[in-house]
C-alpha positions in Angstrom: -5.2 -0.3 30.2 -1.6 -1.2 29.6 -0.6 -4.9 30.1 2.0 -5.8 32.7 3.6 -9.1 33.6 5.4 -9.7 36.9 8.3 -12.1 36.9 9.8 -13.4 40.2 10.9 -16.9 41.5 9.3 -16.2 44.9 5.5 -16.6 44.9 5.0 -14.3 47.9 6.7 -11.4 46.1 4.8 -12.1 42.9 1.5 -12.1 44.7 2.4 -9.1 46.9 3.4 -6.9 44.0 0.2 -8.0 42.1 -2.2 -7.3 45.0 -0.7 -4.5 47.1 -0.1 -2.0 44.2 -3.3 -0.3 42.8 -2.4 -1.1 39.2 -5.8 0.0 37.9 -5.3 3.6 39.1 -1.9 3.6 37.4 -3.4 2.5 34.1 -2.2 -1.1 34.2 -3.6 -4.6 34.4 -1.5 -7.6 35.5 -1.8 -9.9 32.5 0.4 -12.7 34.0 2.5 -13.7 36.9 5.5 -15.9 36.0 8.2 -17.6 38.0 11.2 -17.4 35.7 12.6 -15.3 32.9 12.4 -18.3 30.5 8.7 -18.5 31.1 8.4 -14.8 30.5 10.2 -15.0 27.2 7.9 -17.8 26.0 4.9 -15.7 27.0 6.2 -12.6 25.2 6.6 -14.7 22.0 2.9 -15.1 21.9 1.4 -12.1 23.6 1.7 -8.3 23.5 2.9 -6.7 26.8 3.5 -3.1 27.5 5.7 -3.4 30.6 7.7 -6.1 32.5 8.4 -6.0 36.3 11.1 -8.6 36.9 13.5 -9.9 39.5 17.1 -10.0 38.4 18.2 -13.3 39.9 16.2 -16.4 38.8 16.9 -20.1 38.1 17.0 -20.4 34.3 16.9 -17.0 32.7 17.7 -13.9 34.7 16.1 -10.5 34.6 19.0 -9.3 32.5 18.4 -12.1 30.0 14.8 -11.1 29.9 15.8 -7.5 29.3 18.1 -8.5 26.5 15.3 -10.4 24.8 12.9 -7.5 25.1 15.5 -5.1 23.8 16.1 -7.3 20.7 12.5 -8.4 20.0 10.0 -6.1 21.8 11.8 -2.7 21.9 8.6 -0.8 22.7 8.1 -2.8 25.9 9.3 -1.1 29.2 11.4 -3.2 31.6 11.7 -2.5 35.4 14.2 -4.7 37.3 14.0 -5.5 41.0 17.3 -6.5 42.6 18.7 -7.3 46.1 22.1 -6.5 44.8 23.6 -3.1 44.2 26.2 -4.4 41.8 27.9 -2.3 39.1 27.9 -5.1 36.6 24.1 -5.6 36.9 23.5 -1.9 36.6 25.8 -1.6 33.6 23.9 -4.5 31.8 20.6 -2.9 32.7 21.7 0.3 31.0 22.9 -1.6 28.0 19.5 -3.2 27.4 17.6 0.1 28.0 16.0 -1.0 31.2 13.6 1.8 32.3 14.3 1.6 36.1 16.5 -0.5 38.4 14.9 -0.8 41.9 16.5 -2.3 45.0 14.8 -4.7 47.4 13.2 -4.5 49.9 10.7 -2.9 47.6 9.1 0.4 48.4 5.6 0.1 47.0 5.2 3.9 46.7 8.4 4.0 44.7 7.0 1.2 42.4 3.8 3.2 41.9 5.8 6.4 41.1 7.9 4.5 38.6 4.9 3.0 36.8 3.1 6.3 36.8 6.0 7.7 34.9 6.0 4.7 32.6 2.3 5.1 31.9 3.0 8.7 30.9 5.8 7.6 28.6 3.5 5.0 27.0 0.8 7.6 26.6 3.2 9.9 24.8 4.4 7.1 22.5 0.8 6.3 21.7 0.1 10.0 20.9 3.1 10.1 18.7 2.1 6.9 16.8 -1.4 8.4 16.3 0.1 11.6 15.0 2.4 9.8 12.6 -0.5 7.7 11.4 -2.6 10.8 10.8 0.3 12.5 9.0 0.8 9.4 6.9 -2.9 9.3 6.0 -2.7 13.0 5.1 0.3 12.4 2.9 -1.5 9.5 1.2 -4.6 11.5 0.5 -2.4 14.4 -0.9 -0.2 12.1 -2.9 -2.4 12.0 -6.0 -2.4 15.8 -6.1 1.4 15.9 -5.5 1.9 13.4 -8.3 -0.4 15.3 -10.6 1.4 18.6 -9.9 4.7 16.9 -10.4 3.8 15.5 -13.9 2.0 18.7 -14.8 5.0 20.8 -13.9 7.3 18.4 -15.7 5.4 18.4 -18.9 4.9 22.2 -18.8 8.6 22.6 -18.9 9.7 22.9 -15.3 13.4 24.1 -15.1 14.3 21.1 -12.9 13.1 18.7 -15.6 16.6 18.4 -17.1 18.4 18.0 -13.8 18.5 14.2 -13.1 19.3 14.6 -9.3 16.5 17.1 -8.7 14.2 15.0 -10.8 14.9 12.0 -8.7 14.3 14.0 -5.5 10.9 15.2 -6.9 10.0 11.6 -7.7 10.7 10.4 -4.2 8.7 13.3 -2.8 5.8 12.3 -4.9 6.0 8.7 -3.9 7.4 7.6 -7.3 10.8 5.9 -6.7 11.4 5.5 -10.5 14.7 6.0 -12.2 14.1 8.9 -14.6 16.3 7.2 -17.2 15.4 3.5 -16.9 12.0 3.1 -15.2 9.4 2.3 -17.9 6.6 4.9 -18.1 3.3 4.5 -20.0 1.2 7.4 -21.2 -2.4 7.4 -22.3 -4.2 10.3 -24.0 -7.9 10.2 -23.8 -10.8 12.5 -24.5 -14.3 12.7 -23.1 -17.7 14.1 -24.1 -20.0 15.4 -21.4 -23.6 14.1 -21.2 -24.7 17.4 -19.7 -23.2 20.8 -19.6 -23.7 20.9 -15.8 -21.3 18.0 -15.4 -18.6 19.9 -17.2 -18.8 22.7 -14.7 -18.6 20.4 -11.7 -15.5 18.5 -13.0 -12.2 20.2 -12.5 -8.6 19.1 -12.7 -8.2 18.1 -9.1 -11.5 16.1 -8.7 -10.7 14.1 -11.8 -7.3 13.3 -10.5 -8.5 12.3 -7.1 -11.3 10.2 -8.5 -9.0 8.0 -10.7 -5.5 8.1 -9.3 -4.5 5.0 -7.3 -1.8 2.4 -6.9 -2.4 -0.9 -8.6 0.0 -3.9 -9.0 3.1 -1.9 -8.4 2.2 0.9 -10.9 1.4 4.4 -9.9 -1.0 6.3 -12.1 -1.8 10.0 -12.2 -4.2 12.0 -14.4 -3.5 15.5 -15.8 -6.3 17.6 -17.2 -4.7 19.3 -20.2 -7.7 20.9 -21.9 -11.5 21.1 -21.8 -12.0 17.6 -23.2 -8.6 15.9 -23.1 -6.5 14.5 -20.3 -3.3 12.4 -20.0 -2.9 9.5 -17.7 0.7 8.6 -16.8 1.6 5.3 -15.2 5.1 4.6 -13.7 6.1 1.0 -12.9 7.8 0.6 -9.5 9.1 -2.9 -10.3 10.7 -4.4 -13.4 8.1 -5.8 -15.8 7.8 -6.6 -19.5 6.5 -4.0 -22.0 3.5 -6.2 -22.7 2.6 -6.5 -19.0 2.9 -2.8 -18.4 0.8 -1.9 -21.4 -1.8 -4.5 -20.6 -2.1 -3.4 -16.9 -2.2 0.2 -17.9 -5.0 -0.4 -20.4 -6.8 -2.4 -17.7 -6.5 0.6 -15.5 -7.9 2.8 -18.2 -10.9 0.5 -18.5 -11.5 1.0 -14.8 -11.3 4.7 -15.3 -13.6 4.6 -18.2 -16.2 2.7 -16.3 -15.9 5.0 -13.2 -16.4 8.1 -15.3 -19.5 6.7 -16.9 -21.1 5.5 -13.7 -20.3 8.3 -11.4 -20.1 11.4 -13.6 -22.1 10.5 -16.7 -19.0 11.2 -18.7 -18.1 9.0 -21.8 -14.4 8.8 -22.5 -12.4 6.9 -25.1 -8.7 6.0 -25.3 -7.0 8.0 -28.0 -3.5 6.6 -27.8 -1.3 4.4 -25.6 2.5 4.6 -25.6 5.4 3.2 -23.7 8.6 5.3 -22.8 11.9 4.1 -21.4 11.8 6.4 -18.5 10.5 9.9 -17.7 13.4 11.5 -19.7 12.1 10.0 -22.9 8.5 11.0 -22.0 9.7 14.6 -21.4 11.6 14.7 -24.7 8.5 13.6 -26.5 6.5 16.4 -25.0 9.1 19.0 -25.8 9.2 17.8 -29.4 5.4 18.0 -29.6 5.4 21.5 -28.2 8.1 22.6 -30.6 6.1 21.6 -33.7 5.2 24.7 -35.7 1.5 25.6 -36.0 1.8 25.4 -39.7 2.1 21.6 -39.6 -1.3 20.4 -38.2 -2.3 16.8 -38.1 -4.8 16.2 -40.9 -8.1 14.5 -40.3 -7.0 11.6 -42.5 -3.8 11.1 -40.5 -5.7 11.2 -37.3 -8.2 8.6 -38.6 -5.3 6.4 -39.7 -3.8 6.6 -36.3 -7.1 5.7 -34.7 -7.6 2.7 -37.0 -4.1 1.4 -36.1 -5.1 1.5 -32.4 -8.6 0.3 -33.0 -8.1 -3.1 -31.3 -6.8 -2.4 -27.8 -4.3 -4.7 -26.1 -7.0 -6.2 -23.9 -9.4 -6.8 -26.8 -6.5 -8.4 -28.8 -5.8 -10.7 -25.9 -9.4 -11.6 -25.6 -9.6 -12.4 -29.3 -6.5 -14.5 -29.1 -7.9 -16.4 -26.1 -11.1 -17.1 -28.0 -9.2 -18.3 -31.0 -7.1 -20.6 -28.8 -10.1 -22.1 -27.1 -12.9 -21.9 -29.7 -13.7 -25.6 -29.4 -14.4 -25.3 -25.7 -17.6 -24.3 -23.9 -16.4 -20.7 -24.0 -18.5 -18.5 -21.7 -18.1 -14.7 -21.7 -17.3 -14.8 -18.0 -14.3 -17.0 -18.7 -12.8 -14.6 -21.2 -13.6 -11.5 -19.0 -11.8 -13.2 -16.1 -8.8 -14.0 -18.3 -8.3 -10.3 -19.2 -9.2 -9.0 -15.7 -12.5 -7.2 -16.4 -16.0 -7.3 -15.1 -18.1 -9.5 -17.4 -20.8 -6.8 -18.0 -18.2 -4.2 -18.7 -16.2 -6.5 -20.9 -19.3 -7.3 -23.0 -20.0 -3.6 -23.6 -16.3 -2.9 -24.3 -16.0 -5.8 -26.7 -18.9 -4.6 -28.7 -17.6 -1.0 -28.7 -14.1 -2.0 -29.9 -15.0 -4.8 -32.4 -18.4 -3.8 -33.6 -19.7 -7.3 -32.8 -21.4 -8.9 -29.8 -19.3 -11.4 -28.0 -21.4 -14.4 -29.0 -21.4 -13.3 -32.7 -17.7 -13.0 -32.7 -17.3 -16.5 -31.2 -19.7 -17.9 -33.9 -17.7 -16.2 -36.6 -14.4 -17.7 -35.4 -16.0 -21.2 -35.2 -17.5 -21.0 -38.6 -14.2 -19.7 -40.0 -12.5 -22.8 -38.5 -15.2 -25.0 -39.8 -14.6 -23.7 -43.3 -11.0 -24.6 -43.0 -11.8 -28.1 -41.8 -14.2 -28.5 -44.8 -11.3 -28.1 -47.2 -9.9 -31.3 -45.9 -11.9 -34.4 -47.2 -10.5 -36.4 -44.2 -13.1 -34.8 -41.9 -16.8 -35.8 -42.1 -19.3 -33.0 -42.1 -20.9 -34.2 -38.8 -17.5 -34.4 -37.1 -16.6 -30.8 -37.9 -19.4 -29.4 -35.8 -17.9 -31.2 -32.8 -14.4 -30.0 -33.6 -15.5 -26.3 -33.6 -17.5 -26.6 -30.4 -21.0 -27.5 -31.5 -22.4 -30.8 -30.1 -25.8 -30.3 -31.8 -25.3 -30.9 -35.5 -28.5 -29.3 -36.6 -27.7 -26.1 -34.7 -24.2 -26.1 -36.3 -25.8 -26.4 -39.8 -28.2 -23.6 -39.0 -25.4 -21.2 -37.9 -23.1 -22.2 -40.8 -25.8 -21.3 -43.3 -26.7 -18.1 -41.5 -23.0 -17.0 -41.8 -22.2 -18.2 -45.3 -25.5 -18.7 -47.1 -24.7 -22.3 -47.6 -24.9 -25.6 -45.7 -21.6 -27.2 -44.8 -22.2 -29.9 -47.5 -23.0 -27.2 -50.1 -19.9 -25.3 -49.2 -17.7 -28.4 -49.6 -19.3 -29.2 -52.9 -18.4 -25.7 -54.2 -14.8 -26.4 -53.1 
C-alpha cells in the first residue's frame, strides 16, 4: 500500500475525502489527515509519504508552499492540489513545483479516483525501475572483480591502449577504479602456491581464484591475476591518498586474509614472494614491460632469488609486531593485544609469526626481555631483583629460571662475568 496524507483546513472535506474514496482498491492507505500545510511539512520531515492530496488555500502554509517543500526535499512524492480557484498564477506555480494534478472544487470523487489510479501506476513503474537499477547494480558489482581482473590482465599482457592515458583512465572508470594512471599509488604482490592435492589444482581456475579473493577494503581495490600454474599477482589500487607505509601495510594485511582463505577453503598453501609499491599504473606497466624484455639468456640465479627472499623475510606486519613488542616488553603483553594491533586474527597471527620468524610468539617475547635484562645488568645501578620487574617479570625465581635457560647463566653469574 502507498501512503497518502490529506491536507485541508476544513474538517468535513478531510473526513469526506478520507471516507468516501475507496483508497484500498486504489492501492493507498490514508496515513494522516492534517489541517494546514505547515503541519504537513512537519509530518513529512519525520515520515515517508508517497502522495499528498492538499487544498491550495490554508491559514499558515498553502498547498503551493507544501508543493514547494515536497519538490525540494521529497521529489519522489506525488502532489495533487484541490482548489476552488481557477487562477493562472496558481496553476503556473503548481506546474513549477511539478504538481501531479490540479483539481477544481467541488470535487468529483470519480475524478479523484482516476487521478490516484494513474498515480499508483506511476509509483509502480518507478518502483520497478528502482528494482531494475538495483539488480543491474548488483550484477555490475558481482562482475566487477572479473572486469578488474580482465583490465589488469590485458594491461600487463601489453594491451595497445596501455600507453594511451585517456583511454587508460576510461578503462579504469569502467572497472570501478578511479585512479590516476600517473599519480595513484599501486601496490603489487607476487605469490606462489603449492597444491595439497592434485584434484584441487584441477578445480581452481583463474576466475574462481579472482572471485574468491577480490574485494574492496579500506578504500583500496584488489584484484588477482593468475599468471601461471602456481603463481599469481595481486594488484591493489588506492582510491584515497595515503602514505606508502599505510598502503603497504594494508596490502599485506589483505594478503594475509587471502592466505588464510586459500588454506581454509581450498587446502592451498601460498606464500608471499614479493611486495612492491609503484607511483601509478604507468610505473607498474613499465616495470612489466622491462621484465618481459629481459633476454632468456639472463635468468635469475638460485642464489640471487634466495638473497631476495632473505631481504623480504620479515614482512611489514611482522616487523610492526616485533616493534610493538620491543616498545611494550615490560607490560603484560598478551598475543591477542599484538594481533589486534596489526589487525589479524590471534590464531592466524600466532601461526604467521612462527612461520615468518621461526619462533613461537612467547619465545620471541622471552628473548626480547632477556636481551633487555642483559643490557640492564651492564649497569651496576640496577639491583638484580629489580631488573626482573623492569623487563616484565614480577616473579623473581621465574625470571632467574628463564634467564639461565636463555644464557646458561644466572643473572648474578652473567654480571660477574662482565
